[in-house]
Every structure is written in C-alpha cells, then in structure tokens.
VMD Tcl script that draws the C-alpha trace (Angstrom):
set ca {
  {0.00 0.00 0.00}
  {1.34 3.44 -0.91}
  {2.17 5.83 1.90}
  {0.11 8.98 2.27}
  {1.63 12.36 1.45}
  {1.51 13.13 5.18}
  {3.57 10.04 6.03}
  {6.04 10.70 3.21}
  {6.68 14.27 4.38}
  {6.91 13.30 8.07}
  {9.39 10.49 7.36}
  {11.53 12.75 5.17}
  {11.65 15.45 7.88}
  {12.40 12.93 10.63}
  {15.34 11.65 8.60}
  {16.55 15.18 7.85}
  {16.44 16.16 11.54}
  {17.87 12.82 12.72}
  {14.88 11.69 14.75}
  {11.84 9.41 14.43}
  {8.39 9.96 12.98}
  {5.78 8.87 15.50}
  {2.65 8.34 13.44}
  {0.50 7.25 16.35}
  {1.49 9.67 19.11}
  {0.81 13.40 19.25}
  {3.17 15.67 17.33}
  {4.65 14.06 14.23}
  {8.34 14.98 14.56}
  {10.05 16.02 17.82}
  {13.71 17.02 18.12}
  {15.66 18.48 21.05}
  {14.90 22.03 19.94}
  {11.69 21.93 17.86}
  {8.39 20.23 17.22}
  {7.00 19.77 13.71}
  {3.42 18.93 12.86}
  {2.79 17.90 9.25}
  {-0.45 19.05 7.64}
  {-1.35 18.26 4.04}
  {-4.90 19.63 3.87}
  {-6.22 23.15 4.27}
  {-9.01 21.79 6.49}
  {-6.57 20.47 9.13}
  {-4.36 23.57 9.57}
  {-6.23 24.72 12.70}
  {-5.83 21.27 14.25}
  {-2.08 21.41 13.54}
  {-1.82 24.84 15.16}
  {-3.64 23.55 18.26}
  {-1.37 20.48 18.34}
  {1.92 22.45 18.52}
  {0.72 25.53 20.42}
  {1.33 24.02 23.86}
  {4.96 23.07 23.25}
  {7.78 25.01 24.88}
  {10.12 24.20 21.96}
  {10.24 26.03 18.63}
  {6.96 25.12 16.92}
  {6.55 24.49 13.20}
  {3.90 23.38 10.75}
  {5.30 21.59 7.71}
  {3.08 21.85 4.65}
  {3.19 21.22 0.89}
  {4.14 24.24 -1.26}
  {0.48 24.74 -2.23}
  {-0.42 25.53 1.42}
  {2.57 27.68 2.42}
  {0.93 31.08 1.82}
  {-2.27 30.17 3.63}
  {-0.37 28.62 6.55}
  {1.75 31.76 6.96}
  {-1.46 33.78 7.20}
  {-3.07 31.41 9.72}
  {0.02 31.37 11.97}
  {0.52 35.16 11.96}
  {0.98 36.38 15.53}
  {1.10 32.88 17.04}
  {4.87 32.39 17.14}
  {4.44 29.19 15.11}
  {6.83 28.84 12.19}
  {6.16 27.38 8.78}
  {8.38 25.04 6.79}
  {8.01 23.52 3.37}
  {7.63 19.80 2.88}
  {11.42 19.57 2.37}
  {12.19 21.21 5.72}
  {13.09 24.65 4.35}
  {12.02 27.26 6.89}
  {9.69 29.76 5.27}
  {8.65 31.56 8.46}
  {10.86 31.32 11.52}
  {9.26 30.26 14.80}
  {9.52 32.54 17.80}
  {8.64 32.02 21.42}
}
mol new
graphics top color blue
foreach p $ca { graphics top sphere $p radius 0.5 }
foreach p [lrange $ca 0 end-1] q [lrange $ca 1 end] { graphics top cylinder $p $q radius 0.2 }
display resetview
C-alpha cells in the first residue's frame, strides 16, 4: 500500500532532523529544539496549530508548497513557524 503524502513528508523530515516519525502519538516529529506537525490539507491547519501551540520548543507546521501562503497567514501572531515539505524554513518560529 502506498504511503500517504503526510507520512512521506513526516518520514523525510524525521530523517533530515535525525529523529523518528511517531505516526500514532501526538506531534509528528520532535527534536531536542523543535516540534514539527505535518499538515497536508487546508481543512486540518487549525488542528495542527492547536497540536503544537502548547509546546515550549520552537513550533513548526510543515506543509506542501500549495499551502505555504495560507499557513503563513493562519500562523501570523502565534509564534508558530512554517516550513516547506522539504524542511526549508519559510517563516521562523519565535517564542
């Protein structure tokens, strides 16, 4: 069975940041300094924001290129950063 776009992005980011993708537990990718929630649909962006908002680490939403602009708008003023599906930071997180 083919992996979903969500799983493909999460696994790629976990490899890039030298950690594991935990598909069944909370936030998708957690490193020592940041948390990354992968969202692949416009309809789930708010859920992703809620998911990372409680973390004390740098918080990011990772999205496909087609959602980058909208995600930047939704995260304005929240301190949540945005990264592309390849892990390129488009909007830096702040605490």
